[in-house]
KOLGU-4560 file (N, C-alpha, C; in nm, 3 decimals, padded with zeros to 5 digits):
<recs>
<n_xx: 08.441 n_yy: 09.632 n_zz: 10.386 ca_xx: 08.569 ca_yy: 09.599 ca_zz: 10.331 c_xx: 08.565 c_yy: 09.462 c_zz: 10.260 mol: A seq: 1 type: MET>
<n_xx: 08.485 n_yy: 09.374 n_zz: 10.315 ca_xx: 08.469 ca_yy: 09.241 ca_zz: 10.256 c_xx: 08.411 c_yy: 09.250 c_zz: 10.117 mol: A seq: 2 type: LEU>
<n_xx: 08.319 n_yy: 09.342 n_zz: 10.096 ca_xx: 08.254 ca_yy: 09.357 ca_zz: 09.967 c_xx: 08.357 c_yy: 09.403 c_zz: 09.864 mol: A seq: 3 type: ILE>
<n_xx: 08.449 n_yy: 09.489 n_zz: 09.902 ca_xx: 08.553 ca_yy: 09.535 ca_zz: 09.809 c_xx: 08.644 c_yy: 09.420 c_zz: 09.771 mol: A seq: 4 type: VAL>
<n_xx: 08.681 n_yy: 09.338 n_zz: 09.871 ca_xx: 08.765 ca_yy: 09.221 ca_zz: 09.839 c_xx: 08.692 c_yy: 09.119 c_zz: 09.750 mol: A seq: 5 type: PHE>
<n_xx: 08.565 n_yy: 09.093 n_zz: 09.780 ca_xx: 08.491 ca_yy: 09.000 ca_zz: 09.698 c_xx: 08.478 c_yy: 09.051 c_zz: 09.556 mol: A seq: 6 type: VAL>
<n_xx: 08.452 n_yy: 09.181 n_zz: 09.539 ca_xx: 08.443 ca_yy: 09.240 ca_zz: 09.407 c_xx: 08.579 c_yy: 09.227 c_zz: 09.333 mol: A seq: 7 type: ALA>
<n_xx: 08.685 n_yy: 09.250 n_zz: 09.407 ca_xx: 08.820 ca_yy: 09.234 ca_zz: 09.347 c_xx: 08.847 c_yy: 09.092 c_zz: 09.307 mol: A seq: 8 type: GLY>
<n_xx: 08.804 n_yy: 08.995 n_zz: 09.387 ca_xx: 08.826 ca_yy: 08.853 ca_zz: 09.353 c_xx: 08.741 c_yy: 08.815 c_zz: 09.232 mol: A seq: 9 type: LEU>
<n_xx: 08.622 n_yy: 08.866 n_zz: 09.225 ca_xx: 08.534 ca_yy: 08.835 ca_zz: 09.110 c_xx: 08.584 c_yy: 08.897 c_zz: 08.981 mol: A seq: 10 type: GLN>
<n_xx: 08.663 n_yy: 09.002 n_zz: 08.990 ca_xx: 08.714 ca_yy: 09.070 ca_zz: 08.873 c_xx: 08.832 c_yy: 08.998 c_zz: 08.812 mol: A seq: 11 type: ALA>
<n_xx: 08.889 n_yy: 08.904 n_zz: 08.882 ca_xx: 09.004 ca_yy: 08.826 ca_zz: 08.831 c_xx: 08.953 c_yy: 08.725 c_zz: 08.730 mol: A seq: 12 type: ILE>
<n_xx: 09.002 n_yy: 08.727 n_zz: 08.606 ca_xx: 08.956 ca_yy: 08.630 ca_zz: 08.506 c_xx: 08.996 c_yy: 08.487 c_zz: 08.542 mol: A seq: 13 type: PRO>
<n_xx: 08.904 n_yy: 08.395 n_zz: 08.522 ca_xx: 08.931 ca_yy: 08.255 ca_zz: 08.551 c_xx: 09.040 c_yy: 08.196 c_zz: 08.465 mol: A seq: 14 type: GLN>
<n_xx: 09.060 n_yy: 08.255 n_zz: 08.349 ca_xx: 09.165 ca_yy: 08.207 ca_zz: 08.259 c_xx: 09.304 c_yy: 08.217 c_zz: 08.323 mol: A seq: 15 type: GLU>
<n_xx: 09.322 n_yy: 08.316 n_zz: 08.409 ca_xx: 09.451 ca_yy: 08.332 ca_zz: 08.476 c_xx: 09.478 c_yy: 08.211 c_zz: 08.568 mol: A seq: 16 type: MET>
<n_xx: 09.375 n_yy: 08.165 n_zz: 08.637 ca_xx: 09.391 ca_yy: 08.045 ca_zz: 08.721 c_xx: 09.411 c_yy: 07.920 c_zz: 08.636 mol: A seq: 17 type: TYR>
<n_xx: 09.344 n_yy: 07.914 n_zz: 08.526 ca_xx: 09.359 ca_yy: 07.798 ca_zz: 08.438 c_xx: 09.504 c_yy: 07.791 c_zz: 08.382 mol: A seq: 18 type: GLU>
<n_xx: 09.557 n_yy: 07.905 n_zz: 08.346 ca_xx: 09.694 ca_yy: 07.910 ca_zz: 08.294 c_xx: 09.793 c_yy: 07.868 c_zz: 08.404 mol: A seq: 19 type: VAL>
<n_xx: 09.770 n_yy: 07.916 n_zz: 08.527 ca_xx: 09.858 ca_yy: 07.879 ca_zz: 08.636 c_xx: 09.852 c_yy: 07.728 c_zz: 08.665 mol: A seq: 20 type: ALA>
<n_xx: 09.730 n_yy: 07.672 n_zz: 08.652 ca_xx: 09.718 ca_yy: 07.527 ca_zz: 08.675 c_xx: 09.788 c_yy: 07.449 c_zz: 08.567 mol: A seq: 21 type: LYS>
<n_xx: 09.775 n_yy: 07.495 n_zz: 08.442 ca_xx: 09.843 ca_yy: 07.426 ca_zz: 08.332 c_xx: 09.992 c_yy: 07.434 c_zz: 08.347 mol: A seq: 22 type: ILE>
<n_xx: 10.041 n_yy: 07.547 n_zz: 08.396 ca_xx: 10.187 ca_yy: 07.564 ca_zz: 08.416 c_xx: 10.238 c_yy: 07.485 c_zz: 08.535 mol: A seq: 23 type: GLU>
<n_xx: 10.147 n_yy: 07.430 n_zz: 08.616 ca_xx: 10.188 ca_yy: 07.348 ca_zz: 08.730 c_xx: 10.216 c_yy: 07.427 c_zz: 08.857 mol: A seq: 24 type: GLY>
<n_xx: 10.156 n_yy: 07.542 n_zz: 08.868 ca_xx: 10.176 ca_yy: 07.625 ca_zz: 08.987 c_xx: 10.101 c_yy: 07.565 c_zz: 09.105 mol: A seq: 25 type: ALA>
<n_xx: 10.162 n_yy: 07.573 n_zz: 09.224 ca_xx: 10.095 ca_yy: 07.527 ca_zz: 09.345 c_xx: 09.992 c_yy: 07.633 c_zz: 09.384 mol: A seq: 26 type: SER>
<n_xx: 09.911 n_yy: 07.601 n_zz: 09.488 ca_xx: 09.811 ca_yy: 07.695 ca_zz: 09.534 c_xx: 09.880 c_yy: 07.823 c_zz: 09.585 mol: A seq: 27 type: LYS>
<n_xx: 09.991 n_yy: 07.809 n_zz: 09.655 ca_xx: 10.063 ca_yy: 07.924 ca_zz: 09.706 c_xx: 10.120 c_yy: 08.008 c_zz: 09.591 mol: A seq: 28 type: TRP>
<n_xx: 10.178 n_yy: 07.943 n_zz: 09.493 ca_xx: 10.233 ca_yy: 08.017 ca_zz: 09.378 c_xx: 10.121 c_yy: 08.086 c_zz: 09.300 mol: A seq: 29 type: GLN>
<n_xx: 10.006 n_yy: 08.020 n_zz: 09.291 ca_xx: 09.891 ca_yy: 08.085 ca_zz: 09.223 c_xx: 09.846 c_yy: 08.208 c_zz: 09.298 mol: A seq: 30 type: THR>
<n_xx: 09.839 n_yy: 08.195 n_zz: 09.431 ca_xx: 09.800 ca_yy: 08.312 ca_zz: 09.512 c_xx: 09.900 c_yy: 08.425 c_zz: 09.498 mol: A seq: 31 type: PHE>
<n_xx: 10.028 n_yy: 08.389 n_zz: 09.509 ca_xx: 10.135 ca_yy: 08.492 ca_zz: 09.506 c_xx: 10.152 c_yy: 08.557 c_zz: 09.367 mol: A seq: 32 type: ARG>
<n_xx: 10.132 n_yy: 08.481 n_zz: 09.262 ca_xx: 10.159 ca_yy: 08.534 ca_zz: 09.127 c_xx: 10.034 c_yy: 08.577 c_zz: 09.053 mol: A seq: 33 type: SER>
<n_xx: 09.919 n_yy: 08.528 n_zz: 09.091 ca_xx: 09.796 ca_yy: 08.565 ca_zz: 09.021 c_xx: 09.701 c_yy: 08.648 c_zz: 09.106 mol: A seq: 34 type: VAL>
<n_xx: 09.659 n_yy: 08.584 n_zz: 09.220 ca_xx: 09.554 ca_yy: 08.646 ca_zz: 09.299 c_xx: 09.601 c_yy: 08.779 c_zz: 09.362 mol: A seq: 35 type: THR>
<n_xx: 09.714 n_yy: 08.775 n_zz: 09.435 ca_xx: 09.754 ca_yy: 08.895 ca_zz: 09.507 c_xx: 09.786 c_yy: 09.013 c_zz: 09.415 mol: A seq: 36 type: TRP>
<n_xx: 09.860 n_yy: 08.998 n_zz: 09.308 ca_xx: 09.887 ca_yy: 09.114 ca_zz: 09.221 c_xx: 09.758 c_yy: 09.171 c_zz: 09.160 mol: A seq: 37 type: PRO>
<n_xx: 09.662 n_yy: 09.087 n_zz: 09.129 ca_xx: 09.538 ca_yy: 09.139 ca_zz: 09.073 c_xx: 09.441 c_yy: 09.190 c_zz: 09.178 mol: A seq: 38 type: LEU>
<n_xx: 09.464 n_yy: 09.151 n_zz: 09.303 ca_xx: 09.382 ca_yy: 09.198 ca_zz: 09.413 c_xx: 09.444 c_yy: 09.320 c_zz: 09.482 mol: A seq: 39 type: LEU>
<n_xx: 09.564 n_yy: 09.353 n_zz: 09.446 ca_xx: 09.638 ca_yy: 09.462 ca_zz: 09.512 c_xx: 09.564 c_yy: 09.599 c_zz: 09.506 mol: A seq: 40 type: ALA>
<n_xx: 09.501 n_yy: 09.637 n_zz: 09.392 ca_xx: 09.428 ca_yy: 09.764 ca_zz: 09.398 c_xx: 09.314 c_yy: 09.765 c_zz: 09.499 mol: A seq: 41 type: PRO>
<n_xx: 09.244 n_yy: 09.655 n_zz: 09.514 ca_xx: 09.139 ca_yy: 09.647 ca_zz: 09.615 c_xx: 09.198 c_yy: 09.652 c_zz: 09.755 mol: A seq: 42 type: SER>
<n_xx: 09.310 n_yy: 09.585 n_zz: 09.775 ca_xx: 09.374 ca_yy: 09.589 ca_zz: 09.908 c_xx: 09.424 c_yy: 09.726 c_zz: 09.940 mol: A seq: 43 type: ALA>
<n_xx: 09.471 n_yy: 09.799 n_zz: 09.843 ca_xx: 09.518 ca_yy: 09.935 ca_zz: 09.866 c_xx: 09.404 c_yy: 10.023 c_zz: 09.914 mol: A seq: 44 type: THR>
<n_xx: 09.291 n_yy: 10.013 n_zz: 09.850 ca_xx: 09.176 ca_yy: 10.092 ca_zz: 09.891 c_xx: 09.129 c_yy: 10.054 c_zz: 10.030 mol: A seq: 45 type: ILE>
<n_xx: 09.124 n_yy: 09.927 n_zz: 10.060 ca_xx: 09.081 ca_yy: 09.880 ca_zz: 10.191 c_xx: 09.176 c_yy: 09.928 c_zz: 10.299 mol: A seq: 46 type: VAL>
<n_xx: 09.306 n_yy: 09.918 n_zz: 10.279 ca_xx: 09.404 ca_yy: 09.958 ca_zz: 10.378 c_xx: 09.395 c_yy: 10.110 c_zz: 10.401 mol: A seq: 47 type: VAL>
<n_xx: 09.388 n_yy: 10.186 n_zz: 10.294 ca_xx: 09.380 ca_yy: 10.333 ca_zz: 10.310 c_xx: 09.252 c_yy: 10.370 c_zz: 10.381 mol: A seq: 48 type: ALA>
<n_xx: 09.141 n_yy: 10.315 n_zz: 10.343 ca_xx: 09.013 ca_yy: 10.349 ca_zz: 10.407 c_xx: 09.012 c_yy: 10.311 c_zz: 10.554 mol: A seq: 49 type: TYR>
<n_xx: 09.065 n_yy: 10.194 n_zz: 10.585 ca_xx: 09.068 ca_yy: 10.147 ca_zz: 10.725 c_xx: 09.157 c_yy: 10.236 c_zz: 10.807 mol: A seq: 50 type: THR>
<n_xx: 09.270 n_yy: 10.277 n_zz: 10.755 ca_xx: 09.360 ca_yy: 10.367 ca_zz: 10.826 c_xx: 09.292 c_yy: 10.500 c_zz: 10.859 mol: A seq: 51 type: THR>
<n_xx: 09.228 n_yy: 10.559 n_zz: 10.758 ca_xx: 09.157 ca_yy: 10.685 ca_zz: 10.777 c_xx: 09.048 c_yy: 10.669 c_zz: 10.881 mol: A seq: 52 type: ILE>
<n_xx: 08.972 n_yy: 10.560 n_zz: 10.873 ca_xx: 08.864 ca_yy: 10.536 ca_zz: 10.968 c_xx: 08.916 c_yy: 10.515 c_zz: 11.111 mol: A seq: 53 type: GLN>
<n_xx: 09.033 n_yy: 10.456 n_zz: 11.124 ca_xx: 09.089 ca_yy: 10.437 ca_zz: 11.259 c_xx: 09.126 c_yy: 10.569 c_zz: 11.322 mol: A seq: 54 type: SER>
<n_xx: 09.163 n_yy: 10.666 n_zz: 11.245 ca_xx: 09.194 ca_yy: 10.797 ca_zz: 11.299 c_xx: 09.067 c_yy: 10.872 c_zz: 11.337 mol: A seq: 55 type: PHE>
<n_xx: 08.954 n_yy: 10.830 n_zz: 11.285 ca_xx: 08.828 ca_yy: 10.901 ca_zz: 11.306 c_xx: 08.742 c_yy: 10.827 c_zz: 11.412 mol: A seq: 56 type: LYS>
<n_xx: 08.803 n_yy: 10.773 n_zz: 11.514 ca_xx: 08.731 ca_yy: 10.694 ca_zz: 11.614 c_xx: 08.680 c_yy: 10.782 c_zz: 11.727 mol: A seq: 57 type: ALA>
<n_xx: 08.656 n_yy: 10.907 n_zz: 11.701 ca_xx: 08.617 ca_yy: 11.000 ca_zz: 11.804 c_xx: 08.488 c_yy: 10.957 c_zz: 11.876 mol: A seq: 58 type: PHE>
<n_xx: 08.387 n_yy: 10.920 n_zz: 11.801 ca_xx: 08.257 ca_yy: 10.891 ca_zz: 11.865 c_xx: 08.262 c_yy: 10.778 c_zz: 11.962 mol: A seq: 59 type: ASP>
<n_xx: 08.336 n_yy: 10.673 n_zz: 11.930 ca_xx: 08.346 ca_yy: 10.560 ca_zz: 12.024 c_xx: 08.419 c_yy: 10.597 c_zz: 12.152 mol: A seq: 60 type: LEU>
<n_xx: 08.533 n_yy: 10.660 n_zz: 12.138 ca_xx: 08.612 ca_yy: 10.699 ca_zz: 12.254 c_xx: 08.538 c_yy: 10.801 c_zz: 12.338 mol: A seq: 61 type: VAL>
<n_xx: 08.476 n_yy: 10.900 n_zz: 12.276 ca_xx: 08.409 ca_yy: 11.005 ca_zz: 12.349 c_xx: 08.285 c_yy: 10.951 c_zz: 12.422 mol: A seq: 62 type: PHE>
<n_xx: 08.209 n_yy: 10.866 n_zz: 12.355 ca_xx: 08.087 ca_yy: 10.812 ca_zz: 12.416 c_xx: 08.118 c_yy: 10.715 c_zz: 12.529 mol: A seq: 63 type: ALA>
<n_xx: 08.221 n_yy: 10.634 n_zz: 12.514 ca_xx: 08.248 ca_yy: 10.532 ca_zz: 12.614 c_xx: 08.330 c_yy: 10.578 c_zz: 12.729 mol: A seq: 64 type: MET>
<n_xx: 08.432 n_yy: 10.659 n_zz: 12.706 ca_xx: 08.523 ca_yy: 10.697 ca_zz: 12.815 c_xx: 08.545 c_yy: 10.847 c_zz: 12.828 mol: A seq: 65 type: THR>
<n_xx: 08.516 n_yy: 10.922 n_zz: 12.723 ca_xx: 08.539 ca_yy: 11.066 ca_zz: 12.723 c_xx: 08.687 c_yy: 11.100 c_zz: 12.735 mol: A seq: 66 type: GLY>
<n_xx: 08.772 n_yy: 11.010 n_zz: 12.696 ca_xx: 08.916 ca_yy: 11.031 ca_zz: 12.710 c_xx: 08.974 c_yy: 10.949 c_zz: 12.819 mol: A seq: 67 type: GLY>
<n_xx: 08.887 n_yy: 10.885 n_zz: 12.898 ca_xx: 08.930 ca_yy: 10.790 ca_zz: 12.998 c_xx: 08.984 c_yy: 10.851 c_zz: 13.125 mol: A seq: 68 type: GLY>
<n_xx: 09.006 n_yy: 10.769 n_zz: 13.221 ca_xx: 09.065 ca_yy: 10.817 ca_zz: 13.345 c_xx: 09.209 c_yy: 10.866 c_zz: 13.319 mol: A seq: 69 type: PRO>
<n_xx: 09.232 n_yy: 10.984 n_zz: 13.359 ca_xx: 09.365 ca_yy: 11.045 ca_zz: 13.343 c_xx: 09.409 c_yy: 11.047 c_zz: 13.197 mol: A seq: 70 type: ASN>
<n_xx: 09.317 n_yy: 11.069 n_zz: 13.105 ca_xx: 09.342 ca_yy: 11.078 ca_zz: 12.960 c_xx: 09.407 c_yy: 10.954 c_zz: 12.903 mol: A seq: 71 type: ASN>
<n_xx: 09.382 n_yy: 10.839 n_zz: 12.958 ca_xx: 09.447 ca_yy: 10.714 ca_zz: 12.916 c_xx: 09.395 c_yy: 10.665 c_zz: 12.780 mol: A seq: 72 type: SER>
<n_xx: 09.273 n_yy: 10.699 n_zz: 12.742 ca_xx: 09.220 ca_yy: 10.655 ca_zz: 12.612 c_xx: 09.203 c_yy: 10.770 c_zz: 12.516 mol: A seq: 73 type: THR>
<n_xx: 09.263 n_yy: 10.881 n_zz: 12.547 ca_xx: 09.249 ca_yy: 10.998 ca_zz: 12.460 c_xx: 09.323 c_yy: 10.979 c_zz: 12.327 mol: A seq: 74 type: GLU>
<n_xx: 09.256 n_yy: 11.019 n_zz: 12.222 ca_xx: 09.318 ca_yy: 11.016 ca_zz: 12.089 c_xx: 09.321 c_yy: 11.162 c_zz: 12.039 mol: A seq: 75 type: ILE>
<n_xx: 09.382 n_yy: 11.179 n_zz: 11.921 ca_xx: 09.398 ca_yy: 11.315 ca_zz: 11.869 c_xx: 09.264 c_yy: 11.385 c_zz: 11.851 mol: A seq: 76 type: ILE>
<n_xx: 09.163 n_yy: 11.311 n_zz: 11.803 ca_xx: 09.032 ca_yy: 11.372 ca_zz: 11.782 c_xx: 08.970 c_yy: 11.420 c_zz: 11.912 mol: A seq: 77 type: ALA>
<n_xx: 08.979 n_yy: 11.341 n_zz: 12.020 ca_xx: 08.922 ca_yy: 11.386 ca_zz: 12.147 c_xx: 09.004 c_yy: 11.499 c_zz: 12.205 mol: A seq: 78 type: THR>
<n_xx: 09.133 n_yy: 11.501 n_zz: 12.183 ca_xx: 09.214 ca_yy: 11.613 ca_zz: 12.226 c_xx: 09.173 c_yy: 11.743 c_zz: 12.156 mol: A seq: 79 type: TYR>
<n_xx: 09.150 n_yy: 11.733 n_zz: 12.028 ca_xx: 09.105 ca_yy: 11.853 ca_zz: 11.951 c_xx: 08.972 c_yy: 11.901 c_zz: 12.010 mol: A seq: 80 type: ILE>
<n_xx: 08.882 n_yy: 11.810 n_zz: 12.041 ca_xx: 08.752 ca_yy: 11.848 ca_zz: 12.098 c_xx: 08.772 c_yy: 11.916 c_zz: 12.231 mol: A seq: 81 type: TYR>
<n_xx: 08.855 n_yy: 11.860 n_zz: 12.316 ca_xx: 08.882 ca_yy: 11.919 ca_zz: 12.447 c_xx: 08.936 c_yy: 12.060 c_zz: 12.434 mol: A seq: 82 type: GLU>
<n_xx: 09.034 n_yy: 12.080 n_zz: 12.343 ca_xx: 09.094 ca_yy: 12.211 ca_zz: 12.326 c_xx: 08.994 c_yy: 12.310 c_zz: 12.274 mol: A seq: 83 type: VAL>
<n_xx: 08.911 n_yy: 12.271 n_zz: 12.178 ca_xx: 08.820 ca_yy: 12.360 ca_zz: 12.113 c_xx: 08.699 c_yy: 12.395 c_zz: 12.204 mol: A seq: 84 type: ALA>
<n_xx: 08.635 n_yy: 12.293 n_zz: 12.261 ca_xx: 08.507 ca_yy: 12.318 ca_zz: 12.323 c_xx: 08.507 c_yy: 12.316 c_zz: 12.475 mol: A seq: 85 type: PHE>
<n_xx: 08.618 n_yy: 12.281 n_zz: 12.534 ca_xx: 08.626 ca_yy: 12.294 ca_zz: 12.679 c_xx: 08.722 c_yy: 12.405 c_zz: 12.720 mol: A seq: 86 type: ARG>
<n_xx: 08.826 n_yy: 12.428 n_zz: 12.636 ca_xx: 08.920 ca_yy: 12.536 ca_zz: 12.666 c_xx: 08.896 c_yy: 12.659 c_zz: 12.582 mol: A seq: 87 type: SER>
<n_xx: 08.810 n_yy: 12.650 n_zz: 12.482 ca_xx: 08.772 ca_yy: 12.758 ca_zz: 12.392 c_xx: 08.894 c_yy: 12.817 c_zz: 12.319 mol: A seq: 88 type: TYR>
<n_xx: 08.989 n_yy: 12.732 n_zz: 12.282 ca_xx: 09.104 ca_yy: 12.771 ca_zz: 12.203 c_xx: 09.083 c_yy: 12.724 c_zz: 12.058 mol: A seq: 89 type: GLN>
<n_xx: 08.994 n_yy: 12.791 n_zz: 11.991 ca_xx: 08.955 ca_yy: 12.746 ca_zz: 11.856 c_xx: 09.069 c_yy: 12.756 c_zz: 11.754 mol: A seq: 90 type: PHE>
<n_xx: 09.151 n_yy: 12.858 n_zz: 11.762 ca_xx: 09.264 ca_yy: 12.867 ca_zz: 11.669 c_xx: 09.364 c_yy: 12.755 c_zz: 11.684 mol: A seq: 91 type: GLY>
<n_xx: 09.395 n_yy: 12.723 n_zz: 11.809 ca_xx: 09.483 ca_yy: 12.613 ca_zz: 11.838 c_xx: 09.426 c_yy: 12.481 c_zz: 11.791 mol: A seq: 92 type: TYR>
<n_xx: 09.299 n_yy: 12.461 n_zz: 11.819 ca_xx: 09.232 ca_yy: 12.337 ca_zz: 11.777 c_xx: 09.228 c_yy: 12.328 c_zz: 11.622 mol: A seq: 93 type: ALA>
<n_xx: 09.211 n_yy: 12.440 n_zz: 11.558 ca_xx: 09.210 ca_yy: 12.438 ca_zz: 11.410 c_xx: 09.346 c_yy: 12.403 c_zz: 11.355 mol: A seq: 94 type: SER>
<n_xx: 09.450 n_yy: 12.457 n_zz: 11.415 ca_xx: 09.584 ca_yy: 12.425 ca_zz: 11.369 c_xx: 09.621 c_yy: 12.279 c_zz: 11.391 mol: A seq: 95 type: SER>
<n_xx: 09.577 n_yy: 12.225 n_zz: 11.507 ca_xx: 09.597 ca_yy: 12.080 ca_zz: 11.533 c_xx: 09.522 c_yy: 11.999 c_zz: 11.429 mol: A seq: 96 type: ILE>
<n_xx: 09.400 n_yy: 12.041 n_zz: 11.394 ca_xx: 09.321 ca_yy: 11.968 ca_zz: 11.296 c_xx: 09.387 c_yy: 11.966 c_zz: 11.157 mol: A seq: 97 type: SER>
<n_xx: 09.444 n_yy: 12.078 n_zz: 11.118 ca_xx: 09.511 ca_yy: 12.084 ca_zz: 10.988 c_xx: 09.636 c_yy: 11.995 c_zz: 10.990 mol: A seq: 98 type: VAL>
<n_xx: 09.714 n_yy: 11.999 n_zz: 11.094 ca_xx: 09.831 ca_yy: 11.914 ca_zz: 11.105 c_xx: 09.788 c_yy: 11.767 c_zz: 11.108 mol: A seq: 99 type: ILE>
<n_xx: 09.678 n_yy: 11.734 n_zz: 11.175 ca_xx: 09.627 ca_yy: 11.599 ca_zz: 11.180 c_xx: 09.585 c_yy: 11.553 c_zz: 11.040 mol: A seq: 100 type: PHE>
<n_xx: 09.522 n_yy: 11.639 n_zz: 10.963 ca_xx: 09.484 ca_yy: 11.609 ca_zz: 10.827 c_xx: 09.607 c_yy: 11.583 c_zz: 10.740 mol: A seq: 101 type: MET>
<n_xx: 09.710 n_yy: 11.664 n_zz: 10.755 ca_xx: 09.831 ca_yy: 11.645 ca_zz: 10.679 c_xx: 09.898 c_yy: 11.511 c_zz: 10.714 mol: A seq: 102 type: ILE>
<n_xx: 09.899 n_yy: 11.475 n_zz: 10.840 ca_xx: 09.956 ca_yy: 11.345 ca_zz: 10.882 c_xx: 09.880 c_yy: 11.233 c_zz: 10.820 mol: A seq: 103 type: ILE>
<n_xx: 09.747 n_yy: 11.239 n_zz: 10.823 ca_xx: 09.664 ca_yy: 11.131 ca_zz: 10.763 c_xx: 09.691 c_yy: 11.122 c_zz: 10.614 mol: A seq: 104 type: ILE>
<n_xx: 09.700 n_yy: 11.238 n_zz: 10.546 ca_xx: 09.727 ca_yy: 11.237 ca_zz: 10.400 c_xx: 09.865 c_yy: 11.177 c_zz: 10.372 mol: A seq: 105 type: ALA>
<n_xx: 09.961 n_yy: 11.208 n_zz: 10.454 ca_xx: 10.096 ca_yy: 11.156 ca_zz: 10.433 c_xx: 10.101 c_yy: 11.005 c_zz: 10.454 mol: A seq: 106 type: PHE>
<n_xx: 10.034 n_yy: 10.956 n_zz: 10.559 ca_xx: 10.032 ca_yy: 10.813 ca_zz: 10.586 c_xx: 09.959 c_yy: 10.740 c_zz: 10.473 mol: A seq: 107 type: ILE>
<n_xx: 09.849 n_yy: 10.797 n_zz: 10.423 ca_xx: 09.779 ca_yy: 10.738 ca_zz: 10.311 c_xx: 09.862 c_yy: 10.736 c_zz: 10.186 mol: A seq: 108 type: THR>
<n_xx: 09.937 n_yy: 10.844 n_zz: 10.163 ca_xx: 10.027 ca_yy: 10.849 ca_zz: 10.048 c_xx: 10.134 c_yy: 10.739 c_zz: 10.056 mol: A seq: 109 type: PHE>
<n_xx: 10.189 n_yy: 10.721 n_zz: 10.175 ca_xx: 10.290 ca_yy: 10.615 ca_zz: 10.192 c_xx: 10.231 c_yy: 10.477 c_zz: 10.170 mol: A seq: 110 type: LEU>
<n_xx: 10.106 n_yy: 10.459 n_zz: 10.215 ca_xx: 10.041 ca_yy: 10.329 ca_zz: 10.190 c_xx: 10.018 c_yy: 10.307 c_zz: 10.044 mol: A seq: 111 type: GLN>
<n_xx: 09.975 n_yy: 10.406 n_zz: 09.973 ca_xx: 09.955 ca_yy: 10.390 ca_zz: 09.828 c_xx: 10.086 c_yy: 10.361 c_zz: 09.756 mol: A seq: 112 type: PHE>
<n_xx: 10.196 n_yy: 10.422 n_zz: 09.798 ca_xx: 10.324 ca_yy: 10.394 ca_zz: 09.740 c_xx: 10.370 c_yy: 10.254 c_zz: 09.771 mol: A seq: 113 type: LYS>
<n_xx: 10.350 n_yy: 10.209 n_zz: 09.897 ca_xx: 10.394 ca_yy: 10.078 ca_zz: 09.936 c_xx: 10.312 c_yy: 09.965 c_zz: 09.873 mol: A seq: 114 type: ALA>
<n_xx: 10.183 n_yy: 09.991 n_zz: 09.849 ca_xx: 10.095 ca_yy: 09.888 ca_zz: 09.795 c_xx: 10.062 c_yy: 09.911 c_zz: 09.650 mol: A seq: 115 type: LEU>
<n_xx: 10.138 n_yy: 09.991 n_zz: 09.581 ca_xx: 10.099 ca_yy: 10.024 ca_zz: 09.443 c_xx: 10.098 c_yy: 09.895 c_zz: 09.361 mol: A seq: 116 type: ARG>
<n_xx: 10.006 n_yy: 09.891 n_zz: 09.267 ca_xx: 09.977 ca_yy: 09.765 ca_zz: 09.197 c_xx: 10.048 c_yy: 09.753 c_zz: 09.062 mol: A seq: 117 type: SER>
<n_xx: 10.135 n_yy: 09.845 n_zz: 09.026 ca_xx: 10.201 ca_yy: 09.831 ca_zz: 08.898 c_xx: 10.325 c_yy: 09.742 c_zz: 08.906 mol: A seq: 118 type: ASP>
<n_xx: 10.358 n_yy: 09.694 n_zz: 09.028 ca_xx: 10.464 ca_yy: 09.597 ca_zz: 09.044 c_xx: 10.407 c_yy: 09.458 c_zz: 09.040 mol: A seq: 119 type: ARG>
<n_xx: 10.456 n_yy: 09.376 n_zz: 08.952 ca_xx: 10.411 ca_yy: 09.238 ca_zz: 08.943 c_xx: 10.533 c_yy: 09.150 c_zz: 08.960 mol: A seq: 120 type: VAL>
<n_xx: 10.529 n_yy: 09.054 n_zz: 09.055 ca_xx: 10.643 ca_yy: 08.966 ca_zz: 09.075 c_xx: 10.619 c_yy: 08.834 c_zz: 09.006 mol: A seq: 121 type: SER>
<n_xx: 10.718 n_yy: 08.791 n_zz: 08.928 ca_xx: 10.710 ca_yy: 08.664 ca_zz: 08.861 c_xx: 10.817 c_yy: 08.572 c_zz: 08.909 mol: A seq: 122 type: TYR>
</recs>
């Protein structure tokens, strides 16, 4: 994620900072009016990718706790595994997986709408 942010920062033209300095903008005003709007596309990608990755934490939870004592650390992915491969209810597990995918797509869509970069505040 850091590489995406560094690439986004390097893509910002230095002339933008020079103009802000000439106009007398403070560091906070420069960040708010120059850096953040031009870094927003990178931030959108990072937030969406991080959210999707957080839903895919199956391997860590399964390897460390297997769902934990009394299912205290169970997540949707480990629940789907339990239903499919321990209860042999493959149809039910498939339907949960599809609904899970739709939820992730909806959350990602909302993030893209909330962080869209065509809004510039002056």
